[in-house]
C-alpha positions in Angstrom: 28.1 20.5 -13.5 27.0 16.8 -13.1 23.5 15.6 -12.3 24.3 14.9 -8.5 26.0 18.1 -8.2 22.9 19.9 -9.5 20.6 17.8 -7.5 22.4 18.9 -4.2 21.7 22.3 -5.2 18.2 21.8 -6.1 17.0 19.7 -3.2 17.9 22.4 -0.7 15.1 24.6 -2.4 12.2 22.1 -2.4 9.6 21.4 0.1 10.1 17.7 0.5 13.4 16.6 -0.7 13.0 13.1 0.4 10.8 12.6 -2.7 13.8 12.8 -5.0 16.9 11.5 -3.3 16.3 7.6 -3.1 18.7 5.7 -0.7 15.7 4.2 1.3 16.1 1.0 3.3 15.7 -2.2 1.1 16.2 -0.6 -2.3 18.2 -2.4 -5.0 21.2 -0.7 -6.5 22.7 -2.5 -9.4 25.7 -1.5 -11.4 24.2 -0.2 -14.8 27.1 -1.3 -16.9 26.6 -5.0 -15.7 22.9 -5.4 -16.6 21.4 -6.0 -20.1 18.1 -4.5 -19.6 17.3 -1.4 -17.7 13.7 -0.7 -16.4 12.3 2.5 -15.0 9.1 1.8 -13.3 7.1 5.1 -13.4 4.2 5.9 -11.0 2.5 9.0 -12.6 2.0 10.9 -9.4 4.0 12.2 -6.4 6.2 10.0 -4.4 4.1 9.6 -1.2 1.2 8.2 -3.5 3.3 6.0 -5.7 5.2 4.3 -2.8 2.0 3.4 -1.1 1.1 1.3 -4.3 1.7 -2.5 -3.6 1.9 -3.3 -7.3 5.3 -1.2 -7.6 6.9 -3.1 -4.6 6.0 -6.3 -6.1 7.2 -5.9 -9.6 10.3 -4.1 -8.4 11.2 -7.1 -6.1 10.4 -9.7 -9.2 12.5 -7.7 -11.9 15.4 -7.2 -9.6 15.5 -10.9 -8.8 16.3 -11.3 -12.4 20.1 -11.3 -12.7 20.1 -9.4 -16.0 17.5 -6.8 -15.2 18.0 -3.6 -13.1 14.5 -2.0 -12.1 14.8 1.6 -10.6 11.8 3.9 -9.7 10.6 7.3 -11.2 7.8 9.5 -9.8 6.3 12.8 -10.9 8.0 15.8 -9.4 5.8 18.4 -7.5 5.3 21.8 -8.9 8.4 23.4 -6.9 10.7 20.6 -8.1 9.5 20.6 -11.7 10.1 24.3 -12.1 13.6 24.1 -10.7 14.4 21.0 -12.9 13.2 23.0 -16.1 15.2 26.1 -15.1 18.4 24.1 -14.4 18.0 21.8 -17.2 17.8 18.6 -14.9 16.0 15.8 -16.8 13.7 13.3 -15.1 15.8 10.5 -13.5 15.5 7.3 -11.6 15.9 7.3 -7.7 18.4 4.4 -7.6 21.3 5.5 -9.7 20.1 8.9 -10.9 20.0 8.0 -14.6 18.0 10.2 -16.8 14.9 8.1 -17.9 15.7 8.5 -21.7 18.9 6.5 -21.2 16.9 3.4 -19.8 15.6 0.6 -22.0 12.1 0.8 -20.8 10.0 3.6 -19.3 6.9 1.8 -17.9 3.9 3.3 -16.5 1.3 2.0 -14.2 -2.2 3.2 -15.0 -4.4 3.2 -11.8 -6.5 6.1 -12.6 -7.4 8.0 -15.7 -6.7 11.4 -14.3 -3.1 10.6 -14.3 -2.8 10.6 -18.2 -1.7 14.1 -18.6 0.9 13.6 -15.9 2.5 10.7 -18.2 2.9 13.3 -20.9 4.3 15.8 -18.5 6.8 12.9 -17.4 7.9 12.1 -20.8 8.6 15.8 -21.6 10.7 16.2 -18.6 12.7 13.2 -19.5 13.5 14.7 -22.9 11.3 12.1 -24.7 9.0 12.9 -27.6 5.4 12.3 -26.7 4.1 10.4 -29.8 5.2 6.9 -30.2 5.9 7.5 -33.9 8.2 10.1 -33.2 10.5 8.2 -31.1 13.6 6.5 -32.9 15.9 3.8 -31.8 17.7 6.0 -29.3 14.8 6.2 -26.9 13.5 3.6 -24.4 10.2 1.7 -25.1 7.4 3.3 -23.5 5.2 0.7 -21.8 2.2 0.7 -19.6 0.1 -1.7 -17.6 -2.5 -1.5 -14.7 -6.5 -1.4 -14.6 -6.6 1.6 -17.0 -4.9 -0.4 -19.8 -8.0 -2.5 -20.1 -8.9 0.3 -22.2 -5.7 1.4 -23.8 -7.1 3.5 -26.7 -6.8 7.0 -25.3 -3.1 6.6 -24.6 -2.3 4.5 -27.8 -0.7 7.3 -29.6 1.8 7.5 -26.8 2.6 4.0 -25.7 4.6 1.5 -27.5 3.5 -1.7 -25.5 0.5 -2.2 -23.2 0.6 -5.3 -20.7 -2.8 -6.4 -20.0 -3.4 -8.3 -16.7 -1.1 -9.8 -14.0 2.3 -8.5 -14.4 4.3 -11.0 -12.3 4.9 -13.5 -15.1 4.3 -11.4 -18.5 6.7 -8.5 -17.5 9.6 -10.6 -16.4 9.2 -12.5 -19.7 9.3 -9.4 -21.7 12.5 -8.6 -20.3 14.1 -11.7 -20.9 13.0 -11.6 -24.6 14.3 -8.0 -24.8 17.6 -9.0 -23.4 18.0 -11.7 -26.2 16.7 -9.3 -28.7 19.5 -6.6 -27.8 22.1 -9.3 -27.9 21.1 -10.0 -31.4 20.9 -6.3 -32.4 17.3 -6.4 -33.1 15.8 -3.0 -34.1 12.6 -1.8 -32.1 10.4 -2.8 -34.8 11.8 -6.3 -35.2 11.5 -6.7 -31.4 7.8 -5.6 -31.3 7.0 -8.1 -34.1 8.6 -10.8 -32.2 6.4 -10.3 -29.0 3.3 -9.2 -30.8 1.4 -12.5 -30.5 2.5 -12.9 -26.7 -0.3 -13.2 -24.1 -1.3 -9.9 -22.7 0.8 -7.9 -25.1 -1.1 -5.2 -26.9 1.0 -3.1 -29.5 -1.4 -0.2 -30.6 0.9 0.8 -33.6 0.0 -2.7 -35.2 -3.7 -1.8 -35.3 -5.6 0.9 -36.9 -9.3 1.8 -35.6 -11.9 2.5 -38.4 -14.8 4.6 -37.6 -18.4 4.8 -38.7 -19.9 8.0 -39.9 -21.6 8.5 -36.5 -18.1 8.4 -34.8 -18.4 4.8 -33.3 -15.7 2.2 -33.9 -16.4 0.0 -37.0 -13.6 -2.2 -36.6 -9.8 -2.7 -36.1 -7.7 -3.0 -39.1 -4.4 -5.2 -38.3 -1.4 -3.7 -39.8 0.9 -6.6 -38.9 -0.2 -10.2 -39.5 1.2 -11.7 -36.3 -1.0 -9.8 -34.0 -4.2 -11.6 -32.5 -7.9 -10.5 -33.2 -8.2 -9.6 -29.3 -5.4 -9.5 -26.8 -5.9 -11.9 -23.9 -5.1 -10.9 -20.5 -2.3 -12.3 -18.4 -3.6 -14.6 -15.6 -1.2 -15.6 -12.7 -3.2 -18.8 -11.7 -1.3 -19.9 -8.5 -0.8 -16.9 -6.2 0.8 -19.2 -3.5 3.8 -19.7 -5.8 4.4 -16.0 -7.2 7.1 -13.8 -5.8 6.0 -11.4 -3.2 8.4 -9.0 -1.5 9.5 -9.9 2.1 11.7 -6.8 2.2 9.8 -4.0 0.7 11.3 -0.6 0.3 10.8 1.7 3.4 10.1 5.3 2.5 12.0 8.0 4.0 9.0 10.2 4.3 5.5 9.7 5.3 3.4 7.9 2.6 -0.4 7.7 2.3 -0.1 4.0 3.4 2.9 3.7 5.5 2.6 0.1 6.5 3.6 -3.5 6.0 1.1 -5.0 3.4 0.3 -8.5 2.3 -2.1 -9.4 -0.3 -4.1 -12.1 1.0 -6.1 -13.0 -2.4 -6.7 -11.6 -5.9 -10.1 -11.3 -7.4 -13.7 -11.1 -6.2 -16.8 -13.4 -6.5 -19.5 -10.8 -5.5 -20.3 -9.6 -8.9 -21.0 -6.0 -8.0 -22.0 -4.4 -11.6 -20.2 -1.1 -11.0 -16.9 -2.6 -10.1 -14.3 -3.0 -12.9 -11.8 -4.6 -10.5 -14.2 -7.4 -9.6 -14.6 -8.2 -13.2 -11.1 -7.9 -14.6 -9.4 -9.7 -11.8 -11.4 -13.0 -11.8 -11.2 -15.7 -10.6 -10.3 -15.6 -6.7 -6.8 -16.9 -6.1 -5.6 -17.2 -2.4 -2.6 -17.4 -0.6 -2.3 -19.9 2.3 -2.7 -18.7 5.7 0.7 -20.1 6.4 2.2 -18.1 3.6 0.4 -14.9 4.5 1.6 -15.0 8.1 5.2 -15.9 7.1 5.3 -13.0 4.7 3.7 -10.5 7.2 6.2 -11.5 10.0 9.3 -11.1 7.5 8.0 -7.6 6.4 7.6 -6.4 9.8 11.2 -7.7 10.8 12.8 -6.2 7.5 11.0 -2.8 7.6 10.3 -1.9 11.2 6.8 -0.8 10.3 4.5 -0.3 13.3 1.3 -1.3 11.3 0.4 -4.3 9.4 -2.4 -4.5 6.6 -4.0 -7.2 4.6 -5.1 -6.4 1.1 -7.7 -7.7 -1.2 -11.1 -6.5 -2.8 -13.0 -7.9 0.2 -10.8 -9.1 3.1 -13.5 -10.9 5.0 -14.2 -13.1 2.0 -10.9 -14.8 2.5 -11.7 -18.6 3.1 -9.7 -18.8 6.3 -10.3 -15.1 7.5 -11.1 -15.7 11.3 -8.2 -18.2 12.1 -5.9 -15.8 10.1 -7.0 -12.6 11.8 -6.7 -14.5 15.2 -3.2 -15.6 14.5 -2.1 -12.1 13.1 -3.7 -10.3 16.1 -1.8 -12.4 18.6 1.5 -12.0 16.6 1.1 -8.2 16.3 0.3 -7.9 19.9 3.6 -9.6 20.8 5.4 -7.1 18.7 3.3 -4.0 19.6 2.2 -3.6 16.1 -1.3 -2.6 15.1 -3.2 -4.6 12.6 -5.5 -3.0 9.9 -8.2 -5.1 8.0 -9.8 -2.7 5.3 -12.7 -3.8 2.9 -14.4 -5.6 5.4 -18.2 -6.0 4.2 -21.3 -5.7 6.4 -22.5 -9.0 5.8 -19.5 -11.2 6.6 -17.0 -9.5 9.1 -16.5 -10.3 12.6 -16.9 -7.9 15.2 -15.1 -9.7 17.5 -12.1 -9.3 15.4 -12.5 -5.6 15.2 -13.1 -5.3 18.9 -9.9 -7.2 19.6 -7.8 -4.9 17.0 -9.2 -1.5 18.0 -10.1 -2.3 21.7 -10.5 0.9 23.8 -9.4 3.2 20.6 -12.6 2.4 18.7 -11.7 4.4 15.5 -14.1 5.0 12.8 -15.9 2.0 11.1 -16.5 2.1 7.4 -19.5 0.6 5.8 -20.3 0.9 1.9 -24.0 0.5 1.2 -23.2 2.2 -2.2 -27.0 3.2 -2.8 -29.7 4.4 -0.7 -32.6 2.0 -1.4 -32.7 -1.8 -1.8 -34.1 -1.4 -5.3 -31.1 0.4 -6.4 -28.8 -1.9 -4.5 -30.4 -4.8 -6.5 -29.7 -2.8 -9.7 -26.0 -2.8 -8.9 -26.0 -6.4 -7.5 -24.5 -5.1 -4.1 -26.0 -8.1 -2.2 -26.7 -6.3 1.1 -29.9 -5.4 2.7 -30.9 -2.7 5.2 -31.2 -5.2 7.7 -27.5 -6.1 7.1 -26.8 -2.3 7.6 -28.8 -1.8 10.7 -27.9 -5.0 12.5 -24.1 -4.3 11.8 -24.4 -0.6 13.0 -26.4 -1.7 16.3 -23.6 -4.1 17.1 -20.9 -1.5 16.4 -22.8 1.2 18.8 -23.3 -1.5 21.4 -19.6 -2.3 21.3 -18.6 1.4 21.8 -17.9 2.7 18.3 -18.5 6.5 18.2 -17.9 7.3 14.4 -19.5 5.6 11.4 -18.4 6.5 7.9 -20.8 5.6 5.0 -19.8 5.4 1.4 -22.3 5.8 -1.4 -22.2 6.2 -5.2 -24.6 8.8 -7.0 -25.4 8.8 -10.7 -26.0 4.9 -10.8 -28.2 3.7 -13.7 -32.1 4.1 -13.0 -31.2 6.3 -10.0 -34.2 8.6 -8.8 -34.4 11.2 -6.1 -36.0 8.7 -3.9 -32.9 6.8 -4.0 -31.0 9.9 -2.8 -33.6 10.2 -0.1 -32.6 6.7 1.1 -29.2 8.0 1.4 -30.3 10.6 4.1 -32.6 8.3 5.7 -30.0 5.8 6.4 -27.7 8.3 7.9 -30.5 9.7 10.0 -31.8 6.2 11.1 -28.2 5.5 12.3 -28.1 8.8 14.3 -31.4 7.5 15.9 -30.1 4.1 16.7 -27.2 5.6 18.6 -29.8 8.0 20.5 -32.1 5.0 21.4 -29.2 2.9 22.4 -28.8 4.9 25.8 -25.0 4.9 25.1 -24.7 8.7 25.3 -21.7 10.9 24.3 -20.6 12.2 21.0 -21.6 10.2 17.9 -21.0 11.0 14.4 -21.7 9.9 10.9 -19.8 10.8 7.7 -21.5 10.3 4.5 -19.2 10.4 1.4 -20.4 10.1 -2.1 -18.6 9.6 -5.3 -19.8 9.9 -8.8 -20.7 6.9 -10.9 -18.2 6.5 -13.8 -19.1 3.7 -16.2 -15.9 1.5 -16.7 -14.8 -0.9 -19.6 -15.6 -4.6 -19.1 -18.4 -4.1 -16.5 -22.1 -4.6 -17.0 -22.5 -0.8 -17.0 -20.1 -0.2 -19.8 -23.0 0.6 -22.2 -24.8 2.9 -19.6 -24.8 6.8 -19.8 -23.3 8.8 -17.2 -25.1 11.7 -15.5 -24.1 15.2 -16.9 -22.0 17.4 -14.7 -25.0 19.6 -14.0 -27.2 16.6 -12.8 -24.2 15.6 -10.6 -24.2 19.2 -9.0 -28.0 19.2 -8.7 -27.8 15.8 -6.9 -25.1 17.1 -4.4 -27.2 20.2 -3.9 -30.2 18.1 -3.2 -28.4 15.9 -0.7 -26.8 18.8 1.1 -30.2 20.0 1.9 -31.3 16.4 3.0 -28.4 15.7 5.1 -28.6 18.8 7.5 -28.9 16.4 10.4 -27.2 16.9 13.7 -24.0 14.7 13.8 -24.0 14.1 10.2 -21.1 15.4 7.8 -21.4 15.3 4.1 -18.6 14.9 1.7 -18.5 14.6 -2.2 -16.3 14.6 -5.2 -15.5 17.3 -7.8 -18.2 16.8 -10.6 -16.3 18.0 -13.4 -13.5 15.7 -12.7 -15.8 12.6 -12.7 -17.0 13.7 -16.2 -13.5 13.9 -17.5 -12.5 10.6 -15.9 -15.6 9.0 -17.7 -14.2 10.5 -21.1 -11.0 8.6 -20.8 -12.6 5.7 -19.2 -14.7 4.9 -22.2 -12.7 6.8 -24.8 -11.0 5.9 -28.2 -7.9 6.6 -29.9 -8.9 10.0 -31.1 -8.6 11.3 -27.5 -4.8 11.5 -28.1 -5.7 14.9 -29.4 -7.5 16.1 -26.2 -4.4 14.8 -24.0 -2.0 16.7 -26.3 -4.1 19.9 -26.1 -4.5 19.4 -22.3 -0.6 18.9 -22.0 0.0 22.1 -23.9 -2.5 24.0 -21.5 -0.2 22.7 -18.6 -2.6 19.9 -17.1 -0.8 17.5 -14.7 -1.5 15.9 -11.5 -5.3 16.1 -12.2 -6.2 13.8 -9.5 -5.2 16.7 -7.0 -7.7 19.4 -6.4 -4.9 22.0 -6.0 -3.5 21.0 -9.5 -6.8 20.5 -11.3 -7.9 23.5 -13.5 -11.2 23.1 -15.2 -10.5 26.2 -17.2 -7.3 24.6 -18.8 -9.4 21.4 -19.6 -12.1 23.5 -21.1 -9.6 25.3 -23.2 -8.1 21.9 -24.3 -11.6 20.5 -25.1 -12.3 23.6 -27.3 -8.9 23.4 -29.1 -9.0 19.7 -29.8 -12.7 19.9 -30.9 -13.8 17.1 -28.7 -17.3 16.2 -28.0 -17.2 15.0 -24.4 -20.9 14.1 -24.4 -20.2 11.5 -27.0 -18.0 9.5 -24.4 -20.0 10.5 -21.3 -23.9 11.0 -21.4 -24.5 8.8 -24.5 -26.0 5.3 -24.1 -24.3 2.6 -26.1 -26.2 -0.1 -27.9 -25.2 -3.6 -27.3 -24.4 -4.0 -30.8 -21.8 -1.1 -30.9 -18.2 -2.1 -31.4 -16.6 -0.5 -28.2 -13.1 0.9 -28.2 -11.8 -1.6 -25.7 -13.2 -4.7 -27.3 -9.6 -5.1 -28.7 -8.8 -6.4 -25.2 -10.2 -9.7 -23.9 -10.5 -9.6 -20.1 -11.6 -13.5 -20.1 -15.1 -12.5 -18.9 -17.3 -12.6 -21.6 -19.3 -9.9 -23.5 -22.4 -12.1 -23.3 -22.1 -12.5 -19.6 -21.9 -8.6 -19.2 -25.0 -8.1 -21.4 -26.7 -10.6 -19.3 -25.8 -8.7 -16.2 -26.9 -5.5 -17.8 -30.2 -6.8 -18.7 -30.7 -8.2 -15.3 -29.9 -4.7 -13.7 -32.7 -3.4 -15.6 -35.1 -5.9 -14.1 -33.6 -5.3 -10.8 -32.7 -8.8 -10.6 -29.6 -9.9 -8.6 -27.0 -12.8 -9.2 -25.7 -14.9 -6.5 -22.2 -14.8 -5.2 -20.3 -17.1 -7.7 -18.9 -19.0 -4.5 -22.2 -20.5 -4.5 -22.8 -21.3 -8.0 -21.2 -20.5 -11.1 -22.7 -17.3 -12.8 -21.1 -18.4 -16.2 -18.9 -15.3 -16.7 -16.5 -17.2 -18.9 -13.3 -17.2 -16.8 -13.5 -21.1 -16.6 -12.6 -21.2 -20.3 -9.1 -19.8 -19.3 -8.6 -21.3 -15.6 -10.0 -23.5 -13.3 -12.1 -21.6 -11.0 -12.1 -23.7 -8.0 -11.6 -22.2 -4.5 -12.2 -24.2 -1.3 -14.6 -26.7 -3.0 -17.2 -24.2 -3.1 -17.4 -23.1 -6.9 -19.2 -25.3 -9.6 
C-alpha cells in the first residue's frame, strides 16, 4: 500500500484531517525529480500554529522562487494522527508532494520557543531519522535550524547539523545555492560543512567542543576545524524594502490562530526594554516604505480572499509614517469590507483616532502592556512608560466607549518585591474606578494577565537569576488574593513550564541528555497544557541527572563565559553589561531614535532611520 493510499485510510479517522492534506490555495508544487535541492520547512507544532507564522510564508516564498529549489512544509501531527502513523508505519511526510522527510536534502526547523525542542526530536523519530547528528550518515538529510532560539543553540547542538543565525532571507537561499553546487560535484556531508563553515550566520556545532570548569560553567570553546570563526556573526538584511515578501501567501483550508493577511512594516526596535530578546537581536530598525506596505497588503487581499489585514512589527505605532499608513489602509479596507488589525500599539504613541475608526461601534478589547506594577520596576526594565501614560490612555479609551481593557504584566522581574505586585492590583483597581467615575455606566471589565519572567540570552538580564517555581506560585497566590476586585479577571501561566523554559533558554550542550530523557518519557508539544506533563519531565530530570537550578535560579557573574557567547548578535556584551548595571540603579536609557545608546550595531550596519539616529 503506497503512502497516498494509507493516508486516505488514516485521514478518515482523525479529528482535523485538513492539517495533513496540503493542496491549499497558493501552494507551490514542483516536480521533485527536476530539482537539485529539496527543502522540508518544519514548524515543530501543530498546523494551525505553524501556518500562523509569517516567517514560514516568507521563506517558503523566497526558496520556491529559486528555480533549483523545492521547498515543502511539515508540521507536528496531533496525538490521534501520530498514533495512527506509528501503527500503520506511515513516516512523517511533506504536505506538498507527500515525500517522507528522510528523503529530502534538508529538514529545517524554526525555533520560536524553547518548549518545542522535544517536538523536534519526536518529528525526527517519526521521520525515521537518527536523533543524534553523529549517528546520521550520508543517506539522511541535513538537519538545520534557525529562529530566535538559535541565538542560544547549545541545548540542541547534539541534534542539529547546521544553525542559521539571524535574518534568513539571504543566508538560507545562499546555503541552498552552495549545496546545489556541492551536490553536483559529489561532495560528502563533511566536505560541504567545511565549505560553508566560515559563512556569516552559519554555526556548525560539530566543529566546536565546549570545555567546562570544575564548577560546571563553560571555560572555553575548542575549535575542531580551523575554518570556523571564534564567534558566529548573525545575518542582517540591511534593506527590507528590497527583500522578497509574499504577495500570494498560502491560504489554510482550516481555521488557524491568525487567519488573515499580514504585512511586516519594519524589523527591529529602538525602545531598549531590558527583558526583551527580540528587541536586542533584531536591531537595527529597518522599514518598508508606506507605498510598498500598501501594495503588498492589497496584493495579499486580492490573492487570498482574507477578510482581515494585520500589520506586523515589534511596536506597530513606532513606524515612522504610522498615521498616514493607517489612514490609507483604513480607507482601502473599508472599500473592500475588510477589517484592519493593528497589534503591538504602545500606550505612549498610538492614535486613538485610528482605533476609533477601525473598531467603530464594535469596541472590542484594548490591550495595554505596562509589564510592571510600579514606576520603580518599569524603570528597572527600561519600559519607558509612566502611570500617567497608562491612566491618560485608559481615560481616553473609556471616554470613547471601550468596555474591556486587557493588561499584561510580567512577574519575577529582577529586584521585584511584593510592593510591585501590589502595584499591579492598584492599577487594575484604579482603572475600574476610572470607569465608575466616568459616568459611562454599563458593564466594564479588566483582564489582568501575568507571565513569568524568563531570562534570555543576549539581553541585559542574561546574568540574572530566575525566581524558583515555588516563588512564582507564591506570587500568583498573592496576586489572586489582591485581585479579588469586582470586574477584574486574573490569568497566569503555568509555573513549572516557565522554569523549564529558562533551563533551555540559558542552557549548555549537556542539556542534550535531558532532551533525550524527556523524549524517552514521551514529552512532545510541551507548549500545550493538555500535552505538557510535569511528571514526565521530573522523571527525565532525575534520569539525566540535570541540576535545573544551575540554569535557572543561579546568578551569573559578568566574567562567566556563557554558553551562547559563541554567537555574536552584533549587540555588544559591553552594552548589555552597562544596561544591567543601570537597571540595578533604576536608571533608564532613552529610546535610541533620539540619540545613540552605543549598543554596537553601528559596527555592522548603518543605523539611520528617518534622520533621527545619531
